[in-house]
Backbone as ProteinMPNN parsed JSONL, in Angstrom:
{"seq_chain_A": "MKPGGASRVWVRRGFIALVAGGLGLLVLSHLVRVSYEDRIVPLAQAPQAPVALVFGAGLARGAVPSPVLAQRLDAAVALWKQGSVSAVLVSGDQSQPFHHETRAMRRYLLERGVPERVVQEDQAGLSTYDSCLRAYTVFGAKRAVLVTQRFHLSRALFIANSVGIDAWGVAADEGRSTPWRYTVRETLSRVLALAMVLLEVEPVYPSGRAELPAP", "coords_chain_A": {"N_chain_A": [[-13.833, -18.803, -57.055], [-13.465, -20.043, -60.256], [-14.886, -23.01, -62.002], [-12.771, -25.418, -61.212], [-10.531, -24.123, -61.658], [-9.434, -24.372, -58.893], [-7.827, -26.474, -59.87], [-6.427, -25.743, -61.432], [-4.247, -24.069, -60.075], [-3.015, -25.865, -58.185], [-1.673, -27.74, -60.001], [-0.129, -25.742, -61.529], [1.47, -24.99, -59.016], [2.705, -27.275, -58.289], [3.99, -27.616, -60.485], [5.727, -25.403, -60.262], [7.164, -26.423, -57.837], [8.71, -28.533, -58.575], [10.039, -27.718, -60.556], [11.855, -25.626, -58.977], [12.822, -27.959, -57.516], [14.201, -29.384, -59.172], [16.34, -27.331, -60.103], [17.456, -26.951, -57.805], [18.933, -29.403, -57.153], [20.258, -29.199, -58.886], [22.288, -27.323, -58.416], [23.436, -28.246, -56.102], [24.718, -30.702, -57.056], [26.535, -29.593, -58.667], [28.219, -27.962, -56.856], [29.5, -30.491, -55.537], [30.339, -31.442, -57.897], [32.648, -29.434, -58.684], [34.005, -28.799, -55.906], [36.388, -30.225, -55.579], [37.936, -30.129, -57.928], [40.614, -29.032, -58.672], [42.091, -31.005, -57.838], [42.088, -32.854, -60.087], [44.195, -34.579, -61.578], [46.755, -35.241, -64.663], [47.871, -37.927, -65.401], [51.042, -38.176, -65.804], [51.436, -36.441, -64.001], [50.79, -36.868, -61.829], [50.406, -36.725, -58.343], [52.7, -38.616, -55.681], [51.934, -41.139, -54.039], [50.837, -43.343, -51.199], [49.097, -45.157, -51.954], [47.453, -46.329, -54.809], [43.747, -46.251, -55.887], [41.599, -48.062, -57.281], [38.602, -48.379, -58.827], [36.059, -50.613, -59.064], [34.459, -51.649, -62.441], [32.804, -53.778, -63.431], [32.412, -56.909, -65.121], [33.668, -58.27, -68.121], [32.258, -60.81, -70.88], [33.698, -63.946, -69.995], [34.853, -63.406, -67.816], [36.681, -61.407, -67.579], [37.862, -58.335, -66.922], [35.595, -55.24, -67.951], [36.004, -53.432, -70.982], [35.825, -50.114, -69.684], [36.611, -50.804, -67.283], [39.2, -52.025, -67.818], [40.558, -49.877, -68.787], [40.815, -48.278, -66.133], [42.354, -49.901, -65.055], [44.707, -50.28, -66.558], [45.645, -47.594, -66.52], [46.334, -47.383, -63.775], [48.567, -49.312, -64.02], [50.418, -48.183, -65.309], [50.902, -46.007, -63.419], [51.981, -47.065, -61.42], [54.217, -47.889, -62.516], [55.24, -45.578, -62.882], [56.242, -45.096, -60.685], [54.584, -43.4, -58.898], [52.63, -44.568, -56.901], [52.98, -46.951, -54.608], [51.432, -49.246, -53.833], [48.084, -51.014, -54.916], [45.678, -50.773, -54.877], [42.368, -52.637, -55.385], [39.211, -52.419, -55.609], [35.869, -53.464, -55.729], [32.746, -55.433, -56.673], [32.144, -58.019, -55.32], [30.108, -59.414, -54.423], [28.292, -61.044, -55.316], [27.558, -64.605, -56.356], [30.011, -66.449, -58.517], [30.653, -63.988, -59.545], [33.416, -62.757, -59.702], [35.051, -59.8, -59.173], [36.759, -58.608, -58.188], [39.07, -60.318, -58.083], [39.514, -60.795, -61.145], [40.494, -58.124, -61.36], [42.963, -57.981, -59.941], [44.417, -60.35, -61.472], [44.623, -59.008, -64.005], [46.185, -56.973, -63.724], [48.319, -58.502, -62.41], [49.205, -59.742, -64.609], [50.19, -57.726, -66.076], [52.794, -57.141, -65.118], [52.391, -56.367, -62.575], [53.535, -56.306, -59.254], [52.711, -59.131, -57.047], [52.923, -58.742, -54.474], [52.286, -55.896, -54.284], [49.411, -55.551, -54.961], [46.354, -55.325, -53.359], [43.266, -56.557, -52.334], [39.966, -55.361, -51.989], [37.002, -56.931, -51.653], [34.574, -55.974, -51.357], [33.439, -53.649, -51.895], [30.918, -52.334, -52.43], [30.064, -49.921, -53.872], [31.105, -46.494, -54.556], [31.044, -45.247, -52.675], [31.205, -46.686, -50.568], [33.724, -47.838, -51.806], [35.696, -45.735, -51.185], [34.923, -45.123, -47.943], [35.909, -48.026, -46.898], [38.432, -47.752, -47.685], [39.929, -45.981, -46.509], [38.833, -46.556, -43.619], [39.374, -49.033, -42.962], [41.53, -50.751, -44.682], [43.506, -48.822, -44.269], [44.149, -46.43, -45.546], [45.303, -43.579, -45.977], [46.311, -41.26, -47.791], [45.918, -40.958, -50.82], [45.797, -41.799, -54.456], [42.994, -41.633, -56.406], [41.752, -43.718, -59.0], [39.753, -44.074, -62.104], [37.116, -43.12, -64.68], [36.779, -39.676, -65.948], [34.146, -38.549, -65.32], [33.395, -39.829, -63.74], [34.937, -38.903, -61.439], [35.185, -36.596, -60.069], [32.833, -37.159, -58.117], [34.157, -39.696, -56.701], [36.262, -38.441, -55.411], [35.043, -35.937, -54.002], [33.867, -37.736, -52.158], [36.158, -39.457, -51.258], [37.852, -37.408, -49.729], [35.916, -36.253, -48.286], [35.396, -38.546, -46.24], [37.995, -38.461, -45.06], [40.569, -39.241, -46.445], [43.363, -38.348, -47.843], [42.895, -37.153, -51.303], [43.805, -37.537, -54.632], [43.033, -37.55, -58.29], [43.282, -39.383, -61.019], [42.257, -39.229, -64.049], [41.478, -42.0, -66.106], [40.448, -42.132, -68.594], [41.813, -39.688, -70.076], [41.255, -37.317, -71.793], [39.71, -38.009, -73.67], [36.115, -37.773, -74.687], [33.441, -37.722, -73.0], [30.33, -39.523, -72.591], [27.04, -39.239, -72.955], [25.116, -39.949, -71.525], [26.515, -41.211, -68.778], [27.298, -38.441, -68.021], [24.298, -37.515, -67.046], [23.634, -39.356, -65.469], [25.744, -39.139, -63.287], [24.899, -36.58, -62.494], [22.508, -37.005, -60.757], [24.267, -38.922, -59.09], [25.766, -37.551, -57.815], [24.609, -35.943, -55.962], [23.52, -37.824, -54.124], [25.59, -38.823, -53.307], [26.757, -36.38, -51.443], [24.358, -36.3, -49.926], [24.803, -39.102, -48.574], [27.527, -38.583, -47.164], [27.29, -36.684, -45.303], [25.421, -37.604, -43.57], [26.827, -39.607, -42.525], [27.174, -42.368, -43.417], [27.069, -45.837, -42.707], [29.131, -48.096, -44.718], [28.258, -51.142, -46.15], [29.805, -53.101, -45.49], [30.783, -52.938, -42.833], [33.328, -53.975, -41.347], [36.55, -55.961, -41.047], [39.5, -55.554, -40.956], [42.574, -54.633, -42.832], [45.478, -54.997, -43.861], [47.483, -52.355, -46.265], [49.662, -53.079, -48.68], [53.553, -53.194, -47.777], [55.529, -50.79, -49.11]], "CA_chain_A": [[-13.155, -19.333, -57.844], [-14.186, -20.831, -61.421], [-14.761, -24.51, -61.788], [-11.357, -25.991, -62.403], [-9.932, -22.79, -60.9], [-8.322, -24.678, -57.751], [-7.073, -27.666, -59.88], [-5.079, -25.105, -61.999], [-3.625, -23.429, -58.792], [-2.294, -27.028, -57.529], [-0.834, -27.915, -60.831], [1.094, -24.651, -61.044], [2.19, -24.799, -57.784], [3.281, -28.42, -58.343], [4.989, -27.286, -61.406], [6.96, -24.411, -59.388], [7.955, -27.037, -56.494], [8.965, -29.661, -59.257], [11.152, -26.727, -61.037], [12.883, -25.569, -57.896], [13.513, -29.033, -56.734], [15.187, -29.725, -59.757], [17.151, -26.563, -59.833], [18.399, -27.365, -56.356], [19.606, -30.67, -57.361], [21.782, -29.009, -60.121], [23.268, -27.036, -57.59], [23.873, -29.463, -55.064], [25.37, -31.505, -57.789], [27.49, -28.701, -59.48], [28.862, -27.692, -55.586], [29.949, -31.505, -55.39], [31.659, -31.437, -59.185], [34.141, -28.615, -58.463], [34.598, -28.662, -54.626], [37.754, -31.038, -55.696], [38.196, -29.997, -59.327], [41.921, -28.953, -58.671], [42.589, -32.155, -57.602], [42.458, -33.899, -60.853], [45.828, -33.779, -62.554], [47.099, -35.868, -65.544], [48.646, -39.084, -65.499], [52.346, -37.994, -66.014], [51.817, -35.25, -62.983], [50.563, -37.545, -60.424], [51.516, -37.065, -56.917], [53.71, -39.497, -54.882], [50.828, -41.387, -52.624], [51.182, -44.889, -50.639], [48.507, -46.595, -52.816], [46.055, -46.004, -56.218], [42.899, -46.885, -55.54], [41.044, -48.437, -58.565], [37.153, -48.791, -58.396], [35.204, -51.679, -59.999], [33.376, -51.454, -63.44], [31.93, -54.572, -64.009], [33.363, -57.756, -65.86], [32.727, -58.695, -69.757], [32.276, -62.203, -70.713], [34.85, -64.829, -69.944], [35.369, -62.95, -66.256], [37.666, -60.354, -67.73], [37.649, -56.291, -66.738], [35.13, -54.589, -68.561], [36.855, -51.823, -71.327], [35.816, -49.358, -68.666], [37.451, -51.475, -66.016], [40.697, -52.203, -68.272], [40.878, -48.52, -68.826], [41.548, -47.823, -64.912], [43.716, -50.991, -64.73], [45.566, -49.788, -67.023], [46.124, -46.279, -65.767], [46.905, -47.957, -62.716], [49.82, -49.715, -63.835], [50.974, -46.622, -65.348], [51.16, -45.352, -61.959], [53.034, -47.968, -60.436], [55.745, -48.186, -63.407], [56.336, -44.238, -62.854], [56.821, -44.656, -59.4], [53.624, -42.584, -58.379], [52.414, -44.977, -55.846], [53.878, -48.201, -54.244], [50.457, -50.278, -53.717], [47.295, -50.787, -55.459], [44.291, -50.935, -53.931], [41.155, -52.484, -55.919], [37.811, -52.132, -55.104], [34.873, -53.985, -56.3], [31.627, -56.089, -55.801], [32.104, -59.647, -55.323], [28.962, -60.507, -53.396], [27.235, -62.434, -56.028], [28.005, -66.13, -56.758], [30.495, -66.193, -59.794], [31.321, -62.415, -60.395], [35.123, -62.383, -58.894], [35.736, -58.902, -59.754], [38.25, -58.186, -57.45], [40.288, -61.5, -58.828], [39.623, -60.657, -62.427], [41.201, -57.212, -61.479], [44.235, -58.343, -59.562], [44.611, -61.066, -62.307], [44.907, -58.064, -65.057], [47.413, -56.575, -62.844], [49.541, -59.313, -62.705], [49.543, -60.171, -66.212], [50.761, -56.699, -66.682], [53.911, -56.552, -64.069], [52.52, -55.315, -61.449], [53.994, -57.622, -58.095], [51.569, -59.653, -56.716], [52.748, -58.121, -53.442], [51.922, -54.716, -54.296], [48.427, -55.2, -55.299], [45.604, -55.64, -52.192], [41.833, -56.617, -52.835], [38.708, -54.996, -51.408], [36.24, -57.316, -52.206], [33.28, -55.515, -50.35], [33.515, -52.238, -52.627], [29.611, -52.497, -53.356], [29.752, -48.697, -54.421], [32.185, -45.584, -54.707], [31.195, -44.663, -51.033], [32.035, -47.774, -49.714], [35.083, -48.174, -51.586], [36.336, -44.502, -50.601], [35.294, -45.479, -46.843], [36.501, -48.842, -46.403], [40.027, -47.553, -47.971], [40.359, -45.42, -45.071], [38.583, -47.342, -42.067], [39.483, -50.886, -43.193], [42.418, -50.649, -45.316], [44.229, -47.592, -44.046], [44.431, -45.273, -46.698], [45.677, -41.996, -45.702], [46.314, -40.566, -48.786], [46.093, -42.024, -52.392], [45.27, -41.348, -56.153], [41.987, -42.428, -57.164], [41.843, -44.572, -60.836], [38.978, -43.949, -62.883], [36.903, -42.28, -65.694], [36.729, -38.29, -65.671], [32.781, -38.461, -65.271], [33.063, -40.2, -62.115], [36.533, -38.759, -60.526], [34.691, -35.382, -59.411], [32.057, -37.628, -57.131], [34.916, -39.983, -55.909], [37.175, -37.084, -54.67], [34.49, -35.452, -52.827], [33.566, -38.847, -50.934], [37.637, -39.981, -50.5], [38.377, -36.382, -49.32], [35.055, -36.28, -47.473], [35.722, -39.053, -44.892], [39.229, -38.697, -44.296], [41.834, -39.509, -47.206], [44.09, -36.833, -48.597], [43.003, -37.663, -52.165], [43.838, -36.954, -55.968], [42.427, -38.613, -58.972], [43.549, -39.392, -62.234], [41.21, -39.879, -65.304], [41.719, -43.271, -66.769], [40.036, -42.061, -70.012], [42.11, -38.688, -70.118], [41.592, -36.61, -73.247], [38.344, -38.662, -74.118], [35.017, -37.085, -74.453], [32.139, -38.201, -71.786], [29.13, -40.083, -72.928], [25.766, -37.999, -72.09], [24.152, -40.76, -70.308], [27.164, -41.128, -67.54], [26.907, -37.168, -67.189], [23.111, -37.549, -66.41], [23.592, -40.45, -64.593], [25.969, -38.563, -62.82], [24.281, -35.439, -62.04], [22.19, -37.372, -59.408], [24.631, -39.984, -57.777], [27.221, -36.641, -56.99], [24.082, -35.744, -54.8], [23.446, -38.934, -53.391], [26.928, -39.107, -52.369], [26.853, -35.489, -50.68], [23.551, -36.739, -48.726], [25.933, -40.234, -47.558], [28.688, -37.754, -46.195], [26.742, -35.516, -44.774], [24.685, -38.578, -42.691], [27.812, -40.247, -42.009], [26.279, -43.82, -43.511], [28.16, -46.88, -42.982], [29.031, -49.223, -45.505], [27.367, -52.573, -46.197], [30.617, -53.829, -44.799], [31.821, -51.921, -42.19], [34.795, -54.54, -40.859], [37.369, -56.853, -41.912], [40.66, -54.705, -41.241], [43.558, -55.066, -43.662], [46.734, -53.656, -43.99], [48.14, -51.917, -47.464], [51.162, -54.113, -48.881], [54.251, -52.498, -47.435], [56.63, -50.212, -50.068]], "C_chain_A": [[-13.958, -20.136, -59.263], [-13.986, -22.074, -60.959], [-13.4, -24.632, -62.724], [-10.216, -24.841, -61.775], [-8.594, -23.783, -60.092], [-7.478, -25.812, -58.528], [-5.985, -26.937, -60.664], [-4.282, -24.276, -61.207], [-2.545, -24.746, -58.287], [-1.213, -27.338, -58.43], [0.062, -27.407, -60.839], [1.879, -24.694, -59.98], [3.221, -26.048, -57.791], [4.257, -28.271, -59.422], [6.326, -26.604, -60.931], [7.529, -25.199, -58.536], [8.635, -27.845, -57.54], [10.362, -28.697, -59.884], [12.015, -26.206, -60.344], [13.63, -26.405, -57.313], [14.635, -29.695, -57.645], [16.096, -28.76, -60.211], [18.496, -26.824, -58.795], [19.301, -28.784, -56.667], [20.491, -30.33, -57.972], [22.498, -28.514, -59.626], [24.226, -27.68, -56.804], [25.177, -30.344, -56.074], [26.451, -30.606, -58.546], [28.368, -28.5, -58.697], [29.926, -29.21, -55.592], [31.084, -31.614, -56.749], [33.067, -30.655, -58.597], [34.437, -28.117, -57.272], [36.289, -29.484, -55.023], [38.427, -31.047, -57.508], [39.922, -29.677, -59.382], [42.955, -30.021, -58.616], [42.939, -33.326, -58.392], [43.655, -33.592, -61.935], [45.997, -35.26, -63.739], [48.122, -37.043, -64.998], [50.296, -39.09, -64.949], [52.584, -37.243, -64.508], [51.066, -35.551, -61.741], [50.856, -37.583, -58.927], [51.84, -38.23, -56.435], [52.547, -39.767, -53.971], [51.109, -42.8, -52.447], [50.553, -45.905, -51.708], [47.715, -45.658, -53.725], [44.87, -46.701, -55.701], [41.745, -47.093, -56.86], [39.38, -48.622, -58.336], [36.742, -49.474, -59.8], [34.527, -51.062, -61.156], [32.982, -52.053, -63.911], [33.335, -55.771, -64.722], [32.783, -57.981, -67.243], [32.65, -60.437, -69.756], [33.707, -62.773, -70.863], [35.619, -64.098, -68.596], [36.427, -61.944, -66.956], [37.206, -59.096, -67.282], [36.839, -55.905, -67.97], [35.863, -53.73, -69.662], [36.838, -51.151, -70.576], [36.757, -49.728, -67.762], [39.115, -51.407, -66.491], [41.189, -51.184, -68.425], [41.463, -48.228, -67.686], [42.534, -48.833, -64.809], [44.502, -50.221, -65.443], [46.632, -48.522, -67.034], [46.906, -46.72, -64.031], [48.394, -48.702, -62.543], [50.661, -48.592, -64.402], [51.773, -46.074, -64.156], [51.84, -45.786, -61.305], [54.217, -48.101, -61.201], [56.265, -47.167, -63.687], [56.862, -43.951, -61.313], [56.134, -43.635, -58.683], [53.095, -43.36, -56.991], [53.06, -46.742, -55.724], [52.704, -49.199, -53.883], [49.331, -50.051, -54.693], [46.034, -51.332, -55.118], [42.651, -51.555, -54.946], [39.814, -52.791, -55.511], [36.402, -52.683, -55.871], [33.761, -54.534, -55.806], [31.588, -57.752, -55.918], [31.052, -60.192, -54.235], [28.087, -61.165, -54.268], [28.334, -63.472, -56.763], [28.765, -65.983, -58.32], [31.201, -64.613, -60.785], [32.774, -62.127, -59.082], [35.632, -61.212, -59.706], [36.7, -58.594, -59.234], [39.343, -59.072, -58.141], [40.301, -60.882, -59.8], [40.781, -59.076, -62.597], [42.374, -57.058, -60.869], [45.026, -58.864, -60.559], [45.222, -60.245, -63.598], [46.065, -57.247, -64.59], [48.801, -57.202, -62.889], [50.176, -59.525, -64.032], [50.223, -58.886, -66.749], [52.141, -56.118, -65.895], [53.724, -56.161, -63.149], [53.133, -56.585, -60.404], [52.874, -57.975, -57.516], [51.722, -59.202, -55.313], [52.149, -56.404, -52.994], [50.223, -54.201, -54.698], [47.276, -56.401, -53.781], [44.283, -55.834, -53.139], [41.01, -55.917, -51.707], [37.659, -55.514, -52.135], [34.678, -56.753, -51.831], [33.106, -54.13, -50.697], [32.135, -51.909, -53.073], [29.295, -51.084, -53.998], [30.84, -47.778, -54.229], [32.147, -44.839, -53.602], [31.785, -45.579, -50.086], [33.36, -47.602, -49.882], [36.14, -47.175, -50.491], [36.323, -45.202, -48.666], [35.996, -46.465, -46.238], [38.443, -48.498, -46.578], [40.475, -47.256, -47.08], [40.301, -45.87, -43.808], [39.332, -48.591, -42.09], [41.055, -50.997, -43.7], [43.636, -49.674, -44.945], [44.904, -46.479, -44.536], [44.194, -43.937, -46.059], [45.616, -40.935, -46.279], [47.189, -41.345, -50.023], [45.269, -41.144, -53.382], [44.155, -42.482, -56.462], [41.987, -42.77, -58.869], [40.324, -44.276, -61.265], [38.194, -42.725, -63.786], [36.303, -40.611, -65.138], [35.366, -37.962, -65.195], [32.44, -38.681, -63.515], [34.074, -39.453, -60.95], [35.646, -37.796, -59.489], [33.732, -36.136, -58.198], [33.098, -38.534, -55.758], [35.613, -39.268, -54.859], [36.672, -36.764, -53.909], [34.205, -36.206, -52.127], [34.928, -39.005, -50.553], [37.932, -38.348, -49.647], [37.527, -36.114, -47.682], [35.436, -37.033, -45.924], [37.323, -39.497, -44.457], [40.366, -38.627, -45.341], [42.049, -38.55, -47.998], [44.402, -37.307, -50.293], [43.128, -36.815, -53.37], [43.332, -37.888, -56.607], [43.25, -38.202, -60.333], [42.478, -40.075, -63.096], [41.988, -41.126, -65.866], [41.552, -42.7, -68.529], [40.618, -40.403, -70.683], [42.17, -37.851, -71.391], [40.404, -36.936, -74.056], [37.285, -37.896, -74.18], [34.018, -38.247, -73.179], [30.894, -38.718, -72.271], [28.211, -39.162, -72.261], [25.048, -38.662, -71.202], [24.78, -40.929, -68.742], [26.894, -39.63, -67.348], [25.51, -37.127, -66.774], [23.304, -38.485, -65.359], [24.605, -39.663, -62.952], [25.454, -37.322, -61.755], [23.432, -35.819, -60.317], [22.945, -38.093, -58.874], [25.645, -38.49, -57.324], [26.135, -36.095, -55.674], [23.696, -36.853, -53.701], [24.745, -39.214, -52.428], [27.137, -38.184, -51.277], [25.702, -36.066, -49.464], [24.154, -37.99, -47.693], [27.028, -39.476, -46.952], [27.847, -37.294, -45.65], [25.595, -36.654, -43.531], [25.631, -39.674, -42.298], [26.903, -41.622, -42.424], [27.275, -44.6, -43.782], [27.736, -47.957, -43.794], [28.804, -50.349, -45.374], [28.348, -53.363, -45.211], [31.756, -53.41, -44.354], [33.23, -52.511, -41.733], [35.629, -55.004, -41.727], [38.588, -56.24, -42.17], [41.949, -55.47, -41.941], [44.511, -54.296, -43.373], [47.2, -53.308, -45.825], [49.602, -52.845, -47.599], [52.702, -52.914, -48.527], [55.308, -51.787, -49.35], [57.547, -51.325, -50.806]], "O_chain_A": [[-15.01, -20.755, -59.105], [-13.3, -22.416, -59.995], [-13.026, -24.336, -63.859], [-9.044, -25.136, -61.542], [-7.414, -23.926, -60.411], [-6.445, -26.169, -57.963], [-4.82, -27.333, -60.645], [-3.462, -23.651, -61.879], [-1.36, -24.508, -58.054], [-0.041, -27.305, -58.054], [1.116, -27.891, -60.426], [3.067, -24.396, -60.107], [4.376, -25.917, -57.386], [5.359, -28.8, -59.277], [7.495, -26.965, -61.076], [8.658, -24.79, -58.266], [9.786, -27.778, -57.107], [11.527, -29.014, -59.645], [13.134, -26.167, -60.855], [14.69, -26.164, -56.735], [15.623, -30.313, -57.247], [16.935, -29.322, -60.916], [19.723, -26.874, -58.876], [20.436, -28.901, -56.205], [21.582, -30.891, -57.864], [23.649, -28.815, -59.942], [25.456, -27.66, -56.838], [26.343, -30.502, -55.714], [27.336, -31.28, -59.073], [29.501, -28.665, -59.149], [31.138, -29.003, -55.653], [32.296, -31.805, -56.659], [34.137, -31.13, -58.214], [35.081, -27.069, -57.251], [37.284, -28.984, -54.498], [39.19, -31.854, -58.038], [40.482, -30.23, -60.329], [44.104, -30.071, -59.054], [43.588, -34.32, -58.066], [43.876, -32.705, -62.759], [45.297, -36.25, -63.526], [49.049, -36.841, -64.213], [50.731, -39.753, -64.008], [53.645, -37.369, -63.896], [50.773, -34.76, -60.844], [51.529, -38.482, -58.422], [51.091, -39.112, -56.856], [52.133, -38.89, -53.213], [51.567, -43.464, -53.377], [51.031, -46.932, -52.19], [47.398, -44.498, -53.462], [45.036, -47.75, -55.077], [41.127, -46.112, -57.274], [39.149, -49.21, -57.28], [36.92, -49.174, -60.98], [33.996, -49.968, -60.965], [32.515, -51.682, -64.988], [34.554, -55.623, -64.805], [31.577, -57.889, -67.472], [32.938, -61.155, -68.798], [34.621, -62.325, -71.556], [36.827, -64.238, -68.405], [37.35, -61.994, -66.143], [35.993, -58.893, -67.318], [37.332, -56.209, -69.056], [36.644, -53.033, -69.014], [37.998, -51.069, -70.17], [37.692, -48.979, -67.475], [40.033, -50.926, -65.826], [42.409, -51.189, -68.262], [42.637, -47.875, -67.796], [43.648, -48.481, -64.422], [45.074, -49.338, -64.804], [47.815, -48.427, -67.361], [47.886, -46.232, -63.468], [49.129, -48.754, -61.557], [51.629, -48.19, -63.756], [52.969, -45.801, -64.05], [52.456, -45.107, -60.484], [55.253, -48.419, -60.616], [57.286, -47.089, -64.371], [57.561, -43.042, -60.865], [56.776, -42.941, -57.893], [53.166, -42.691, -55.96], [53.462, -47.466, -56.634], [53.213, -50.267, -53.543], [49.407, -49.023, -55.365], [45.67, -52.503, -55.225], [41.827, -50.659, -55.129], [39.715, -53.858, -54.905], [36.019, -51.926, -56.763], [33.521, -54.325, -54.617], [30.908, -58.423, -56.694], [31.174, -61.127, -53.443], [27.147, -61.833, -53.837], [29.379, -63.305, -57.392], [28.136, -65.446, -59.232], [31.771, -64.329, -61.838], [32.886, -61.502, -58.027], [36.401, -61.345, -60.659], [37.66, -58.248, -59.923], [40.345, -58.595, -58.674], [41.212, -60.057, -59.732], [41.581, -58.881, -63.512], [42.987, -56.026, -61.142], [46.108, -58.336, -60.817], [46.192, -60.714, -64.195], [46.898, -56.934, -65.441], [49.905, -56.762, -63.21], [51.357, -59.478, -64.377], [50.806, -58.959, -67.831], [52.524, -54.952, -65.991], [54.606, -55.538, -62.557], [53.157, -57.741, -60.826], [51.975, -57.137, -57.441], [50.645, -59.206, -54.718], [51.771, -55.917, -51.929], [49.809, -53.043, -54.751], [47.394, -57.575, -53.43], [44.176, -55.443, -54.301], [41.436, -55.942, -50.552], [37.245, -54.905, -53.122], [33.706, -57.407, -52.207], [32.631, -53.384, -49.841], [32.052, -51.211, -54.083], [28.265, -51.03, -54.67], [31.749, -48.326, -53.606], [32.942, -43.923, -53.391], [32.563, -45.384, -49.152], [34.169, -47.347, -48.99], [36.901, -47.48, -49.573], [37.343, -45.644, -48.136], [36.669, -46.212, -45.239], [39.372, -48.874, -45.863], [41.375, -47.913, -46.558], [41.198, -45.773, -42.971], [39.865, -49.037, -41.074], [41.81, -51.427, -42.828], [44.735, -49.911, -45.446], [45.859, -45.818, -44.128], [43.138, -43.399, -45.728], [45.152, -39.879, -45.849], [48.27, -41.914, -50.181], [44.463, -40.225, -53.232], [44.284, -43.687, -56.675], [42.242, -41.947, -59.749], [39.637, -44.304, -60.244], [38.549, -41.553, -63.664], [35.574, -40.427, -64.163], [35.365, -36.919, -64.541], [31.775, -38.159, -62.62], [33.868, -39.519, -59.738], [35.426, -38.128, -58.324], [33.93, -35.581, -57.117], [33.041, -38.353, -54.542], [35.532, -39.491, -53.651], [37.189, -36.938, -52.805], [34.129, -35.715, -51.0], [35.1, -38.692, -49.375], [38.423, -38.634, -48.555], [37.983, -35.908, -46.558], [35.674, -36.467, -44.856], [37.724, -40.459, -43.803], [41.235, -37.815, -45.023], [41.241, -37.965, -48.719], [45.5, -37.685, -50.7], [42.735, -35.648, -53.379], [43.07, -38.964, -56.071], [43.713, -37.102, -60.635], [41.963, -41.177, -62.904], [43.207, -41.041, -66.015], [42.378, -42.863, -69.427], [40.004, -39.911, -71.63], [43.25, -37.769, -71.976], [40.091, -36.245, -75.026], [37.538, -36.925, -73.466], [34.236, -39.398, -72.802], [30.184, -37.714, -72.317], [28.465, -38.469, -71.276], [24.437, -38.159, -70.259], [24.09, -40.86, -67.725], [26.154, -39.439, -66.383], [25.504, -36.442, -65.752], [23.009, -38.099, -64.228], [24.154, -39.703, -61.807], [25.628, -37.244, -60.539], [23.591, -35.274, -59.225], [22.526, -38.238, -57.725], [26.273, -38.637, -56.276], [26.611, -35.849, -54.566], [23.618, -36.59, -52.501], [24.848, -39.644, -51.279], [27.58, -38.633, -50.221], [26.055, -36.25, -48.299], [24.073, -37.981, -46.465], [27.444, -40.055, -45.949], [27.369, -38.367, -45.281], [25.065, -36.022, -42.618], [25.161, -40.659, -41.73], [25.936, -41.888, -41.71], [28.149, -44.439, -44.634], [26.675, -48.581, -43.802], [29.173, -50.802, -44.291], [27.931, -54.104, -44.322], [32.918, -53.356, -44.758], [34.21, -51.767, -41.703], [35.644, -54.692, -42.918], [38.984, -56.217, -43.335], [42.282, -56.627, -41.683], [44.5, -53.207, -42.799], [47.167, -54.292, -46.563], [50.374, -53.157, -46.692], [52.74, -51.844, -49.133], [55.543, -52.427, -50.375], [58.44, -50.975, -51.578]]}, "name": "protein", "num_of_chains": 1, "seq": "MKPGGASRVWVRRGFIALVAGGLGLLVLSHLVRVSYEDRIVPLAQAPQAPVALVFGAGLARGAVPSPVLAQRLDAAVALWKQGSVSAVLVSGDQSQPFHHETRAMRRYLLERGVPERVVQEDQAGLSTYDSCLRAYTVFGAKRAVLVTQRFHLSRALFIANSVGIDAWGVAADEGRSTPWRYTVRETLSRVLALAMVLLEVEPVYPSGRAELPAP"}
């Protein structure tokens, strides 16, 4: 073999492995994305369910919901007002000091006419996976309408239906385009979600039983 030939062979093999791995990730991500595509419905056509599960999306200055989160909460308000859901479960990360995400979500809903008895908080929804699994195992949600942006719905629906929830999805940004950075992030996040479901990963906080509000 000529000098440097061995190096070129290993570079070529590495490149082929990288391309194959990348294609594999894309295929797995696509499978997750289309698994429950038919369960994404317009808000006005949302099926009846005991609860709407709203995923946290950060707070803005002043400890108020970020624009993305406010969009989700507005959709949840609309679902409750049209009678599609009897309760709203807000799930977010409240693990950091002075970051009371679910408290802000609850306050936002109450200010818009949702009764206090209807709203339940999961302060340990540290990820989409944790939120879905805890909604099922801790809060007893067997059927739910998931509320989030379109780019996130495919992953959320895959997780929720995989862990035992009969879940449907409503896009809070219905009719709007998705920023490309979210599309790229979700490509990888969907593969991670698949791995977590297959490995039956436990949520960070698996306990703390609670009941959804009565209709």
